[in-house]
GUPA-65296 format. One line per field, with one value per residue (C-alpha): residue in three letters; x, y, z; chain. Coordinates in nm, 2 decimals, decimal comma. Layout:
// residues N
resn c(Ala	...)
x c(X	...)
y c(Y	...)
z c(Z	...)
chain c(A	...)
This chain:
// residues 174
resn c(Met	Thr	Thr	Lys	Tyr	Ser	Glu	Glu	Phe	Lys	Ser	Ser	Ile	Ile	Ala	Lys	Leu	Leu	Pro	Pro	His	Asn	Val	Ser	Val	Pro	Asp	Met	Val	Lys	Glu	Thr	Gly	Ile	Pro	Lys	Asp	Thr	Leu	Tyr	Ser	Trp	Arg	Ile	Gln	Tyr	Arg	Lys	Ala	His	Gly	Ala	Thr	Val	Ala	Asn	Val	Asn	His	Gln	Thr	Gly	Ser	Phe	Asn	Asn	Glu	Glu	Lys	Leu	Ala	Val	Ile	Ile	Glu	Thr	Ala	Ser	Leu	Ser	Glu	Ile	Glu	Leu	Gly	Glu	Tyr	Cys	Arg	Arg	Lys	Gly	Leu	Tyr	Pro	Glu	Gln	Ile	Val	Gly	Trp	Lys	Asn	Ala	Phe	Val	Gln	Gly	Thr	Ser	Ala	Ile	Leu	Asn	Lys	Ala	Glu	Arg	Glu	Gln	Met	Lys	Glu	Gln	Gln	Ser	Thr	Ile	Lys	Gln	Leu	Glu	Lys	Glu	Leu	Asn	Arg	Lys	Asp	Lys	Ala	Leu	Ala	Glu	Thr	Ala	Ala	Leu	Leu	Val	Leu	Gln	Lys	Lys	Phe	Gln	Ala	Leu	Trp	Glu	Glu	Pro	Ala	Ala	Glu	Arg	Ser	Thr	Ser	Arg	Ser	Ala	Lys	Asn)
x c(3,35	2,98	2,72	2,43	2,09	1,79	1,50	1,26	1,51	1,53	1,15	1,08	1,37	1,21	0,85	0,97	1,14	0,81	0,46	0,30	0,60	0,86	1,14	1,42	1,74	1,97	1,75	1,75	2,12	2,13	1,87	2,02	2,39	2,34	2,52	2,29	2,41	2,28	1,93	1,91	1,98	1,73	1,46	1,54	1,55	1,21	1,04	1,17	1,04	0,70	0,63	0,57	0,34	-0,01	0,10	0,38	0,15	-0,11	0,17	0,29	-0,05	-0,21	-0,50	-0,60	-0,95	-1,06	-1,22	-0,89	-0,70	-0,91	-0,90	-0,51	-0,51	-0,74	-0,54	-0,21	-0,33	-0,21	0,11	0,45	0,71	0,85	0,51	0,42	0,71	0,64	0,28	0,41	0,64	0,35	0,13	0,39	0,34	0,55	0,50	0,52	0,22	0,00	0,10	0,01	-0,32	-0,40	-0,32	-0,53	-0,82	-0,78	-0,81	-1,09	-0,93	-0,77	-0,40	-0,40	-0,63	-0,68	-0,58	-0,92	-0,94	-0,59	-0,68	-0,99	-0,80	-0,54	-0,82	-0,99	-0,66	-0,60	-0,96	-0,90	-0,57	-0,74	-1,02	-0,79	-0,59	-0,90	-1,03	-0,69	-0,70	-1,03	-0,96	-0,68	-0,91	-1,16	-0,92	-0,77	-1,13	-1,19	-0,87	-0,96	-1,31	-1,15	-0,91	-1,18	-1,37	-1,08	-1,00	-1,35	-1,35	-1,03	-1,15	-1,52	-1,58	-1,68	-2,06	-2,02	-1,81	-2,05	-2,33	-2,15	-2,02	-2,38	-2,50	-2,23	-2,30	-2,66)
y c(2,78	2,70	2,95	2,91	2,99	3,06	2,81	3,07	3,16	2,77	2,73	3,02	2,89	2,53	2,67	2,81	2,49	2,30	2,33	2,56	2,76	2,46	2,72	2,52	2,48	2,65	2,95	2,96	2,93	3,24	3,44	3,36	3,24	2,93	2,64	2,40	2,08	2,29	2,34	1,98	1,85	2,09	2,00	1,61	1,65	1,85	1,57	1,29	1,49	1,61	1,36	1,43	1,72	1,66	1,72	1,45	1,22	1,25	1,20	0,89	0,73	0,84	0,95	1,22	1,12	1,15	1,49	1,64	1,48	1,60	1,94	1,94	1,82	2,12	2,36	2,25	2,21	2,55	2,60	2,60	2,36	2,62	2,72	2,35	2,29	2,58	2,45	2,10	2,24	2,44	2,13	1,87	1,68	1,56	1,64	1,28	1,22	1,47	1,32	0,96	1,10	1,26	0,93	0,73	0,96	0,95	0,59	0,60	0,42	0,53	0,46	0,45	0,21	0,22	-0,07	-0,23	-0,22	-0,36	-0,64	-0,72	-0,71	-0,97	-1,18	-1,18	-1,25	-1,56	-1,68	-1,62	-1,82	-2,10	-2,12	-2,12	-2,41	-2,60	-2,53	-2,66	-2,96	-3,04	-2,96	-3,21	-3,47	-3,41	-3,44	-3,76	-3,92	-3,82	-3,97	-4,29	-4,30	-4,26	-4,54	-4,77	-4,71	-4,79	-5,09	-5,23	-5,16	-5,37	-5,67	-5,68	-5,93	-5,76	-5,79	-6,00	-6,26	-6,26	-6,37	-6,63	-6,79	-6,80	-6,98	-7,22	-7,32	-7,40)
z c(2,33	2,39	2,40	2,65	2,52	2,74	2,75	2,63	2,32	2,23	2,25	2,01	1,76	1,79	1,73	1,41	1,30	1,35	1,18	1,10	1,03	0,90	0,87	0,73	0,93	0,69	0,70	1,07	1,07	0,84	1,06	1,39	1,34	1,56	1,43	1,21	1,42	1,75	1,58	1,45	1,78	1,95	1,70	1,78	2,15	2,14	1,93	2,15	2,48	2,33	2,05	1,69	1,58	1,45	1,09	1,13	1,32	1,01	0,77	0,95	1,00	0,67	0,88	0,62	0,50	0,14	0,18	0,33	0,05	-0,22	-0,07	-0,06	-0,43	-0,52	-0,33	-0,49	-0,84	-0,96	-0,75	-0,90	-0,78	-0,53	-0,40	-0,37	-0,16	0,07	0,09	0,19	0,47	0,61	0,61	0,70	0,37	0,09	-0,26	-0,34	-0,12	-0,31	-0,62	-0,51	-0,37	-0,72	-0,89	-0,65	-0,71	-1,08	-1,08	-0,85	-0,55	-0,24	-0,21	0,17	0,35	0,70	0,92	0,92	0,55	0,50	0,74	0,55	0,21	0,35	0,48	0,13	-0,04	0,16	0,11	-0,26	-0,27	-0,07	-0,31	-0,62	-0,45	-0,41	-0,76	-0,91	-0,69	-0,83	-1,19	-1,15	-1,00	-1,28	-1,56	-1,40	-1,36	-1,76	-1,86	-1,67	-1,82	-2,18	-2,10	-1,97	-2,29	-2,51	-2,30	-2,33	-2,71	-2,75	-2,55	-2,65	-2,95	-3,28	-3,35	-3,65	-3,47	-3,17	-3,41	-3,59	-3,27	-3,12	-3,45	-3,43	-3,07	-3,16)
chain c(A	A	A	A	A	A	A	A	A	A	A	A	A	A	A	A	A	A	A	A	A	A	A	A	A	A	A	A	A	A	A	A	A	A	A	A	A	A	A	A	A	A	A	A	A	A	A	A	A	A	A	A	A	A	A	A	A	A	A	A	A	A	A	A	A	A	A	A	A	A	A	A	A	A	A	A	A	A	A	A	A	A	A	A	A	A	A	A	A	A	A	A	A	A	A	A	A	A	A	A	A	A	A	A	A	A	A	A	A	A	A	A	A	A	A	A	A	A	A	A	A	A	A	A	A	A	A	A	A	A	A	A	A	A	A	A	A	A	A	A	A	A	A	A	A	A	A	A	A	A	A	A	A	A	A	A	A	A	A	A	A	A	A	A	A	A	A	A	A	A	A	A	A	A)
């Protein structure tokens, strides 16, 4: 037996399931008695029709700037695990995200780079690899040249007449 719900009622329930309220589906089931599968499908349909919420877009694209990240870290520093979970649901974040930001700030680097910074980083890495290959090639060429010079000197030393023999052979010719 299917129950028909008015669009206004659906909209009010969906609004509670999305940020800033972020009420969990099991809590909404207890509150309204609507089956969880129905609530999940309403939420999915809404997201498909209207796109992701602002908080989810920020989460997906990593568009929090460093000041916002620092503010979140400061706000959550003294929260318990349960309070942190509630805070994250309200803001559309994950606790792991906040921990990652905190670690990045402690290390002095931002863990999330924007697209331009990633492209620049890739370009720099490829340039570094190319220069390292060229340096290795030149090192090998230099080592080969040094080895050839050493062999040439040894060869000349073997085939040259000793100085004493040269002086005796010249005096004998005269």
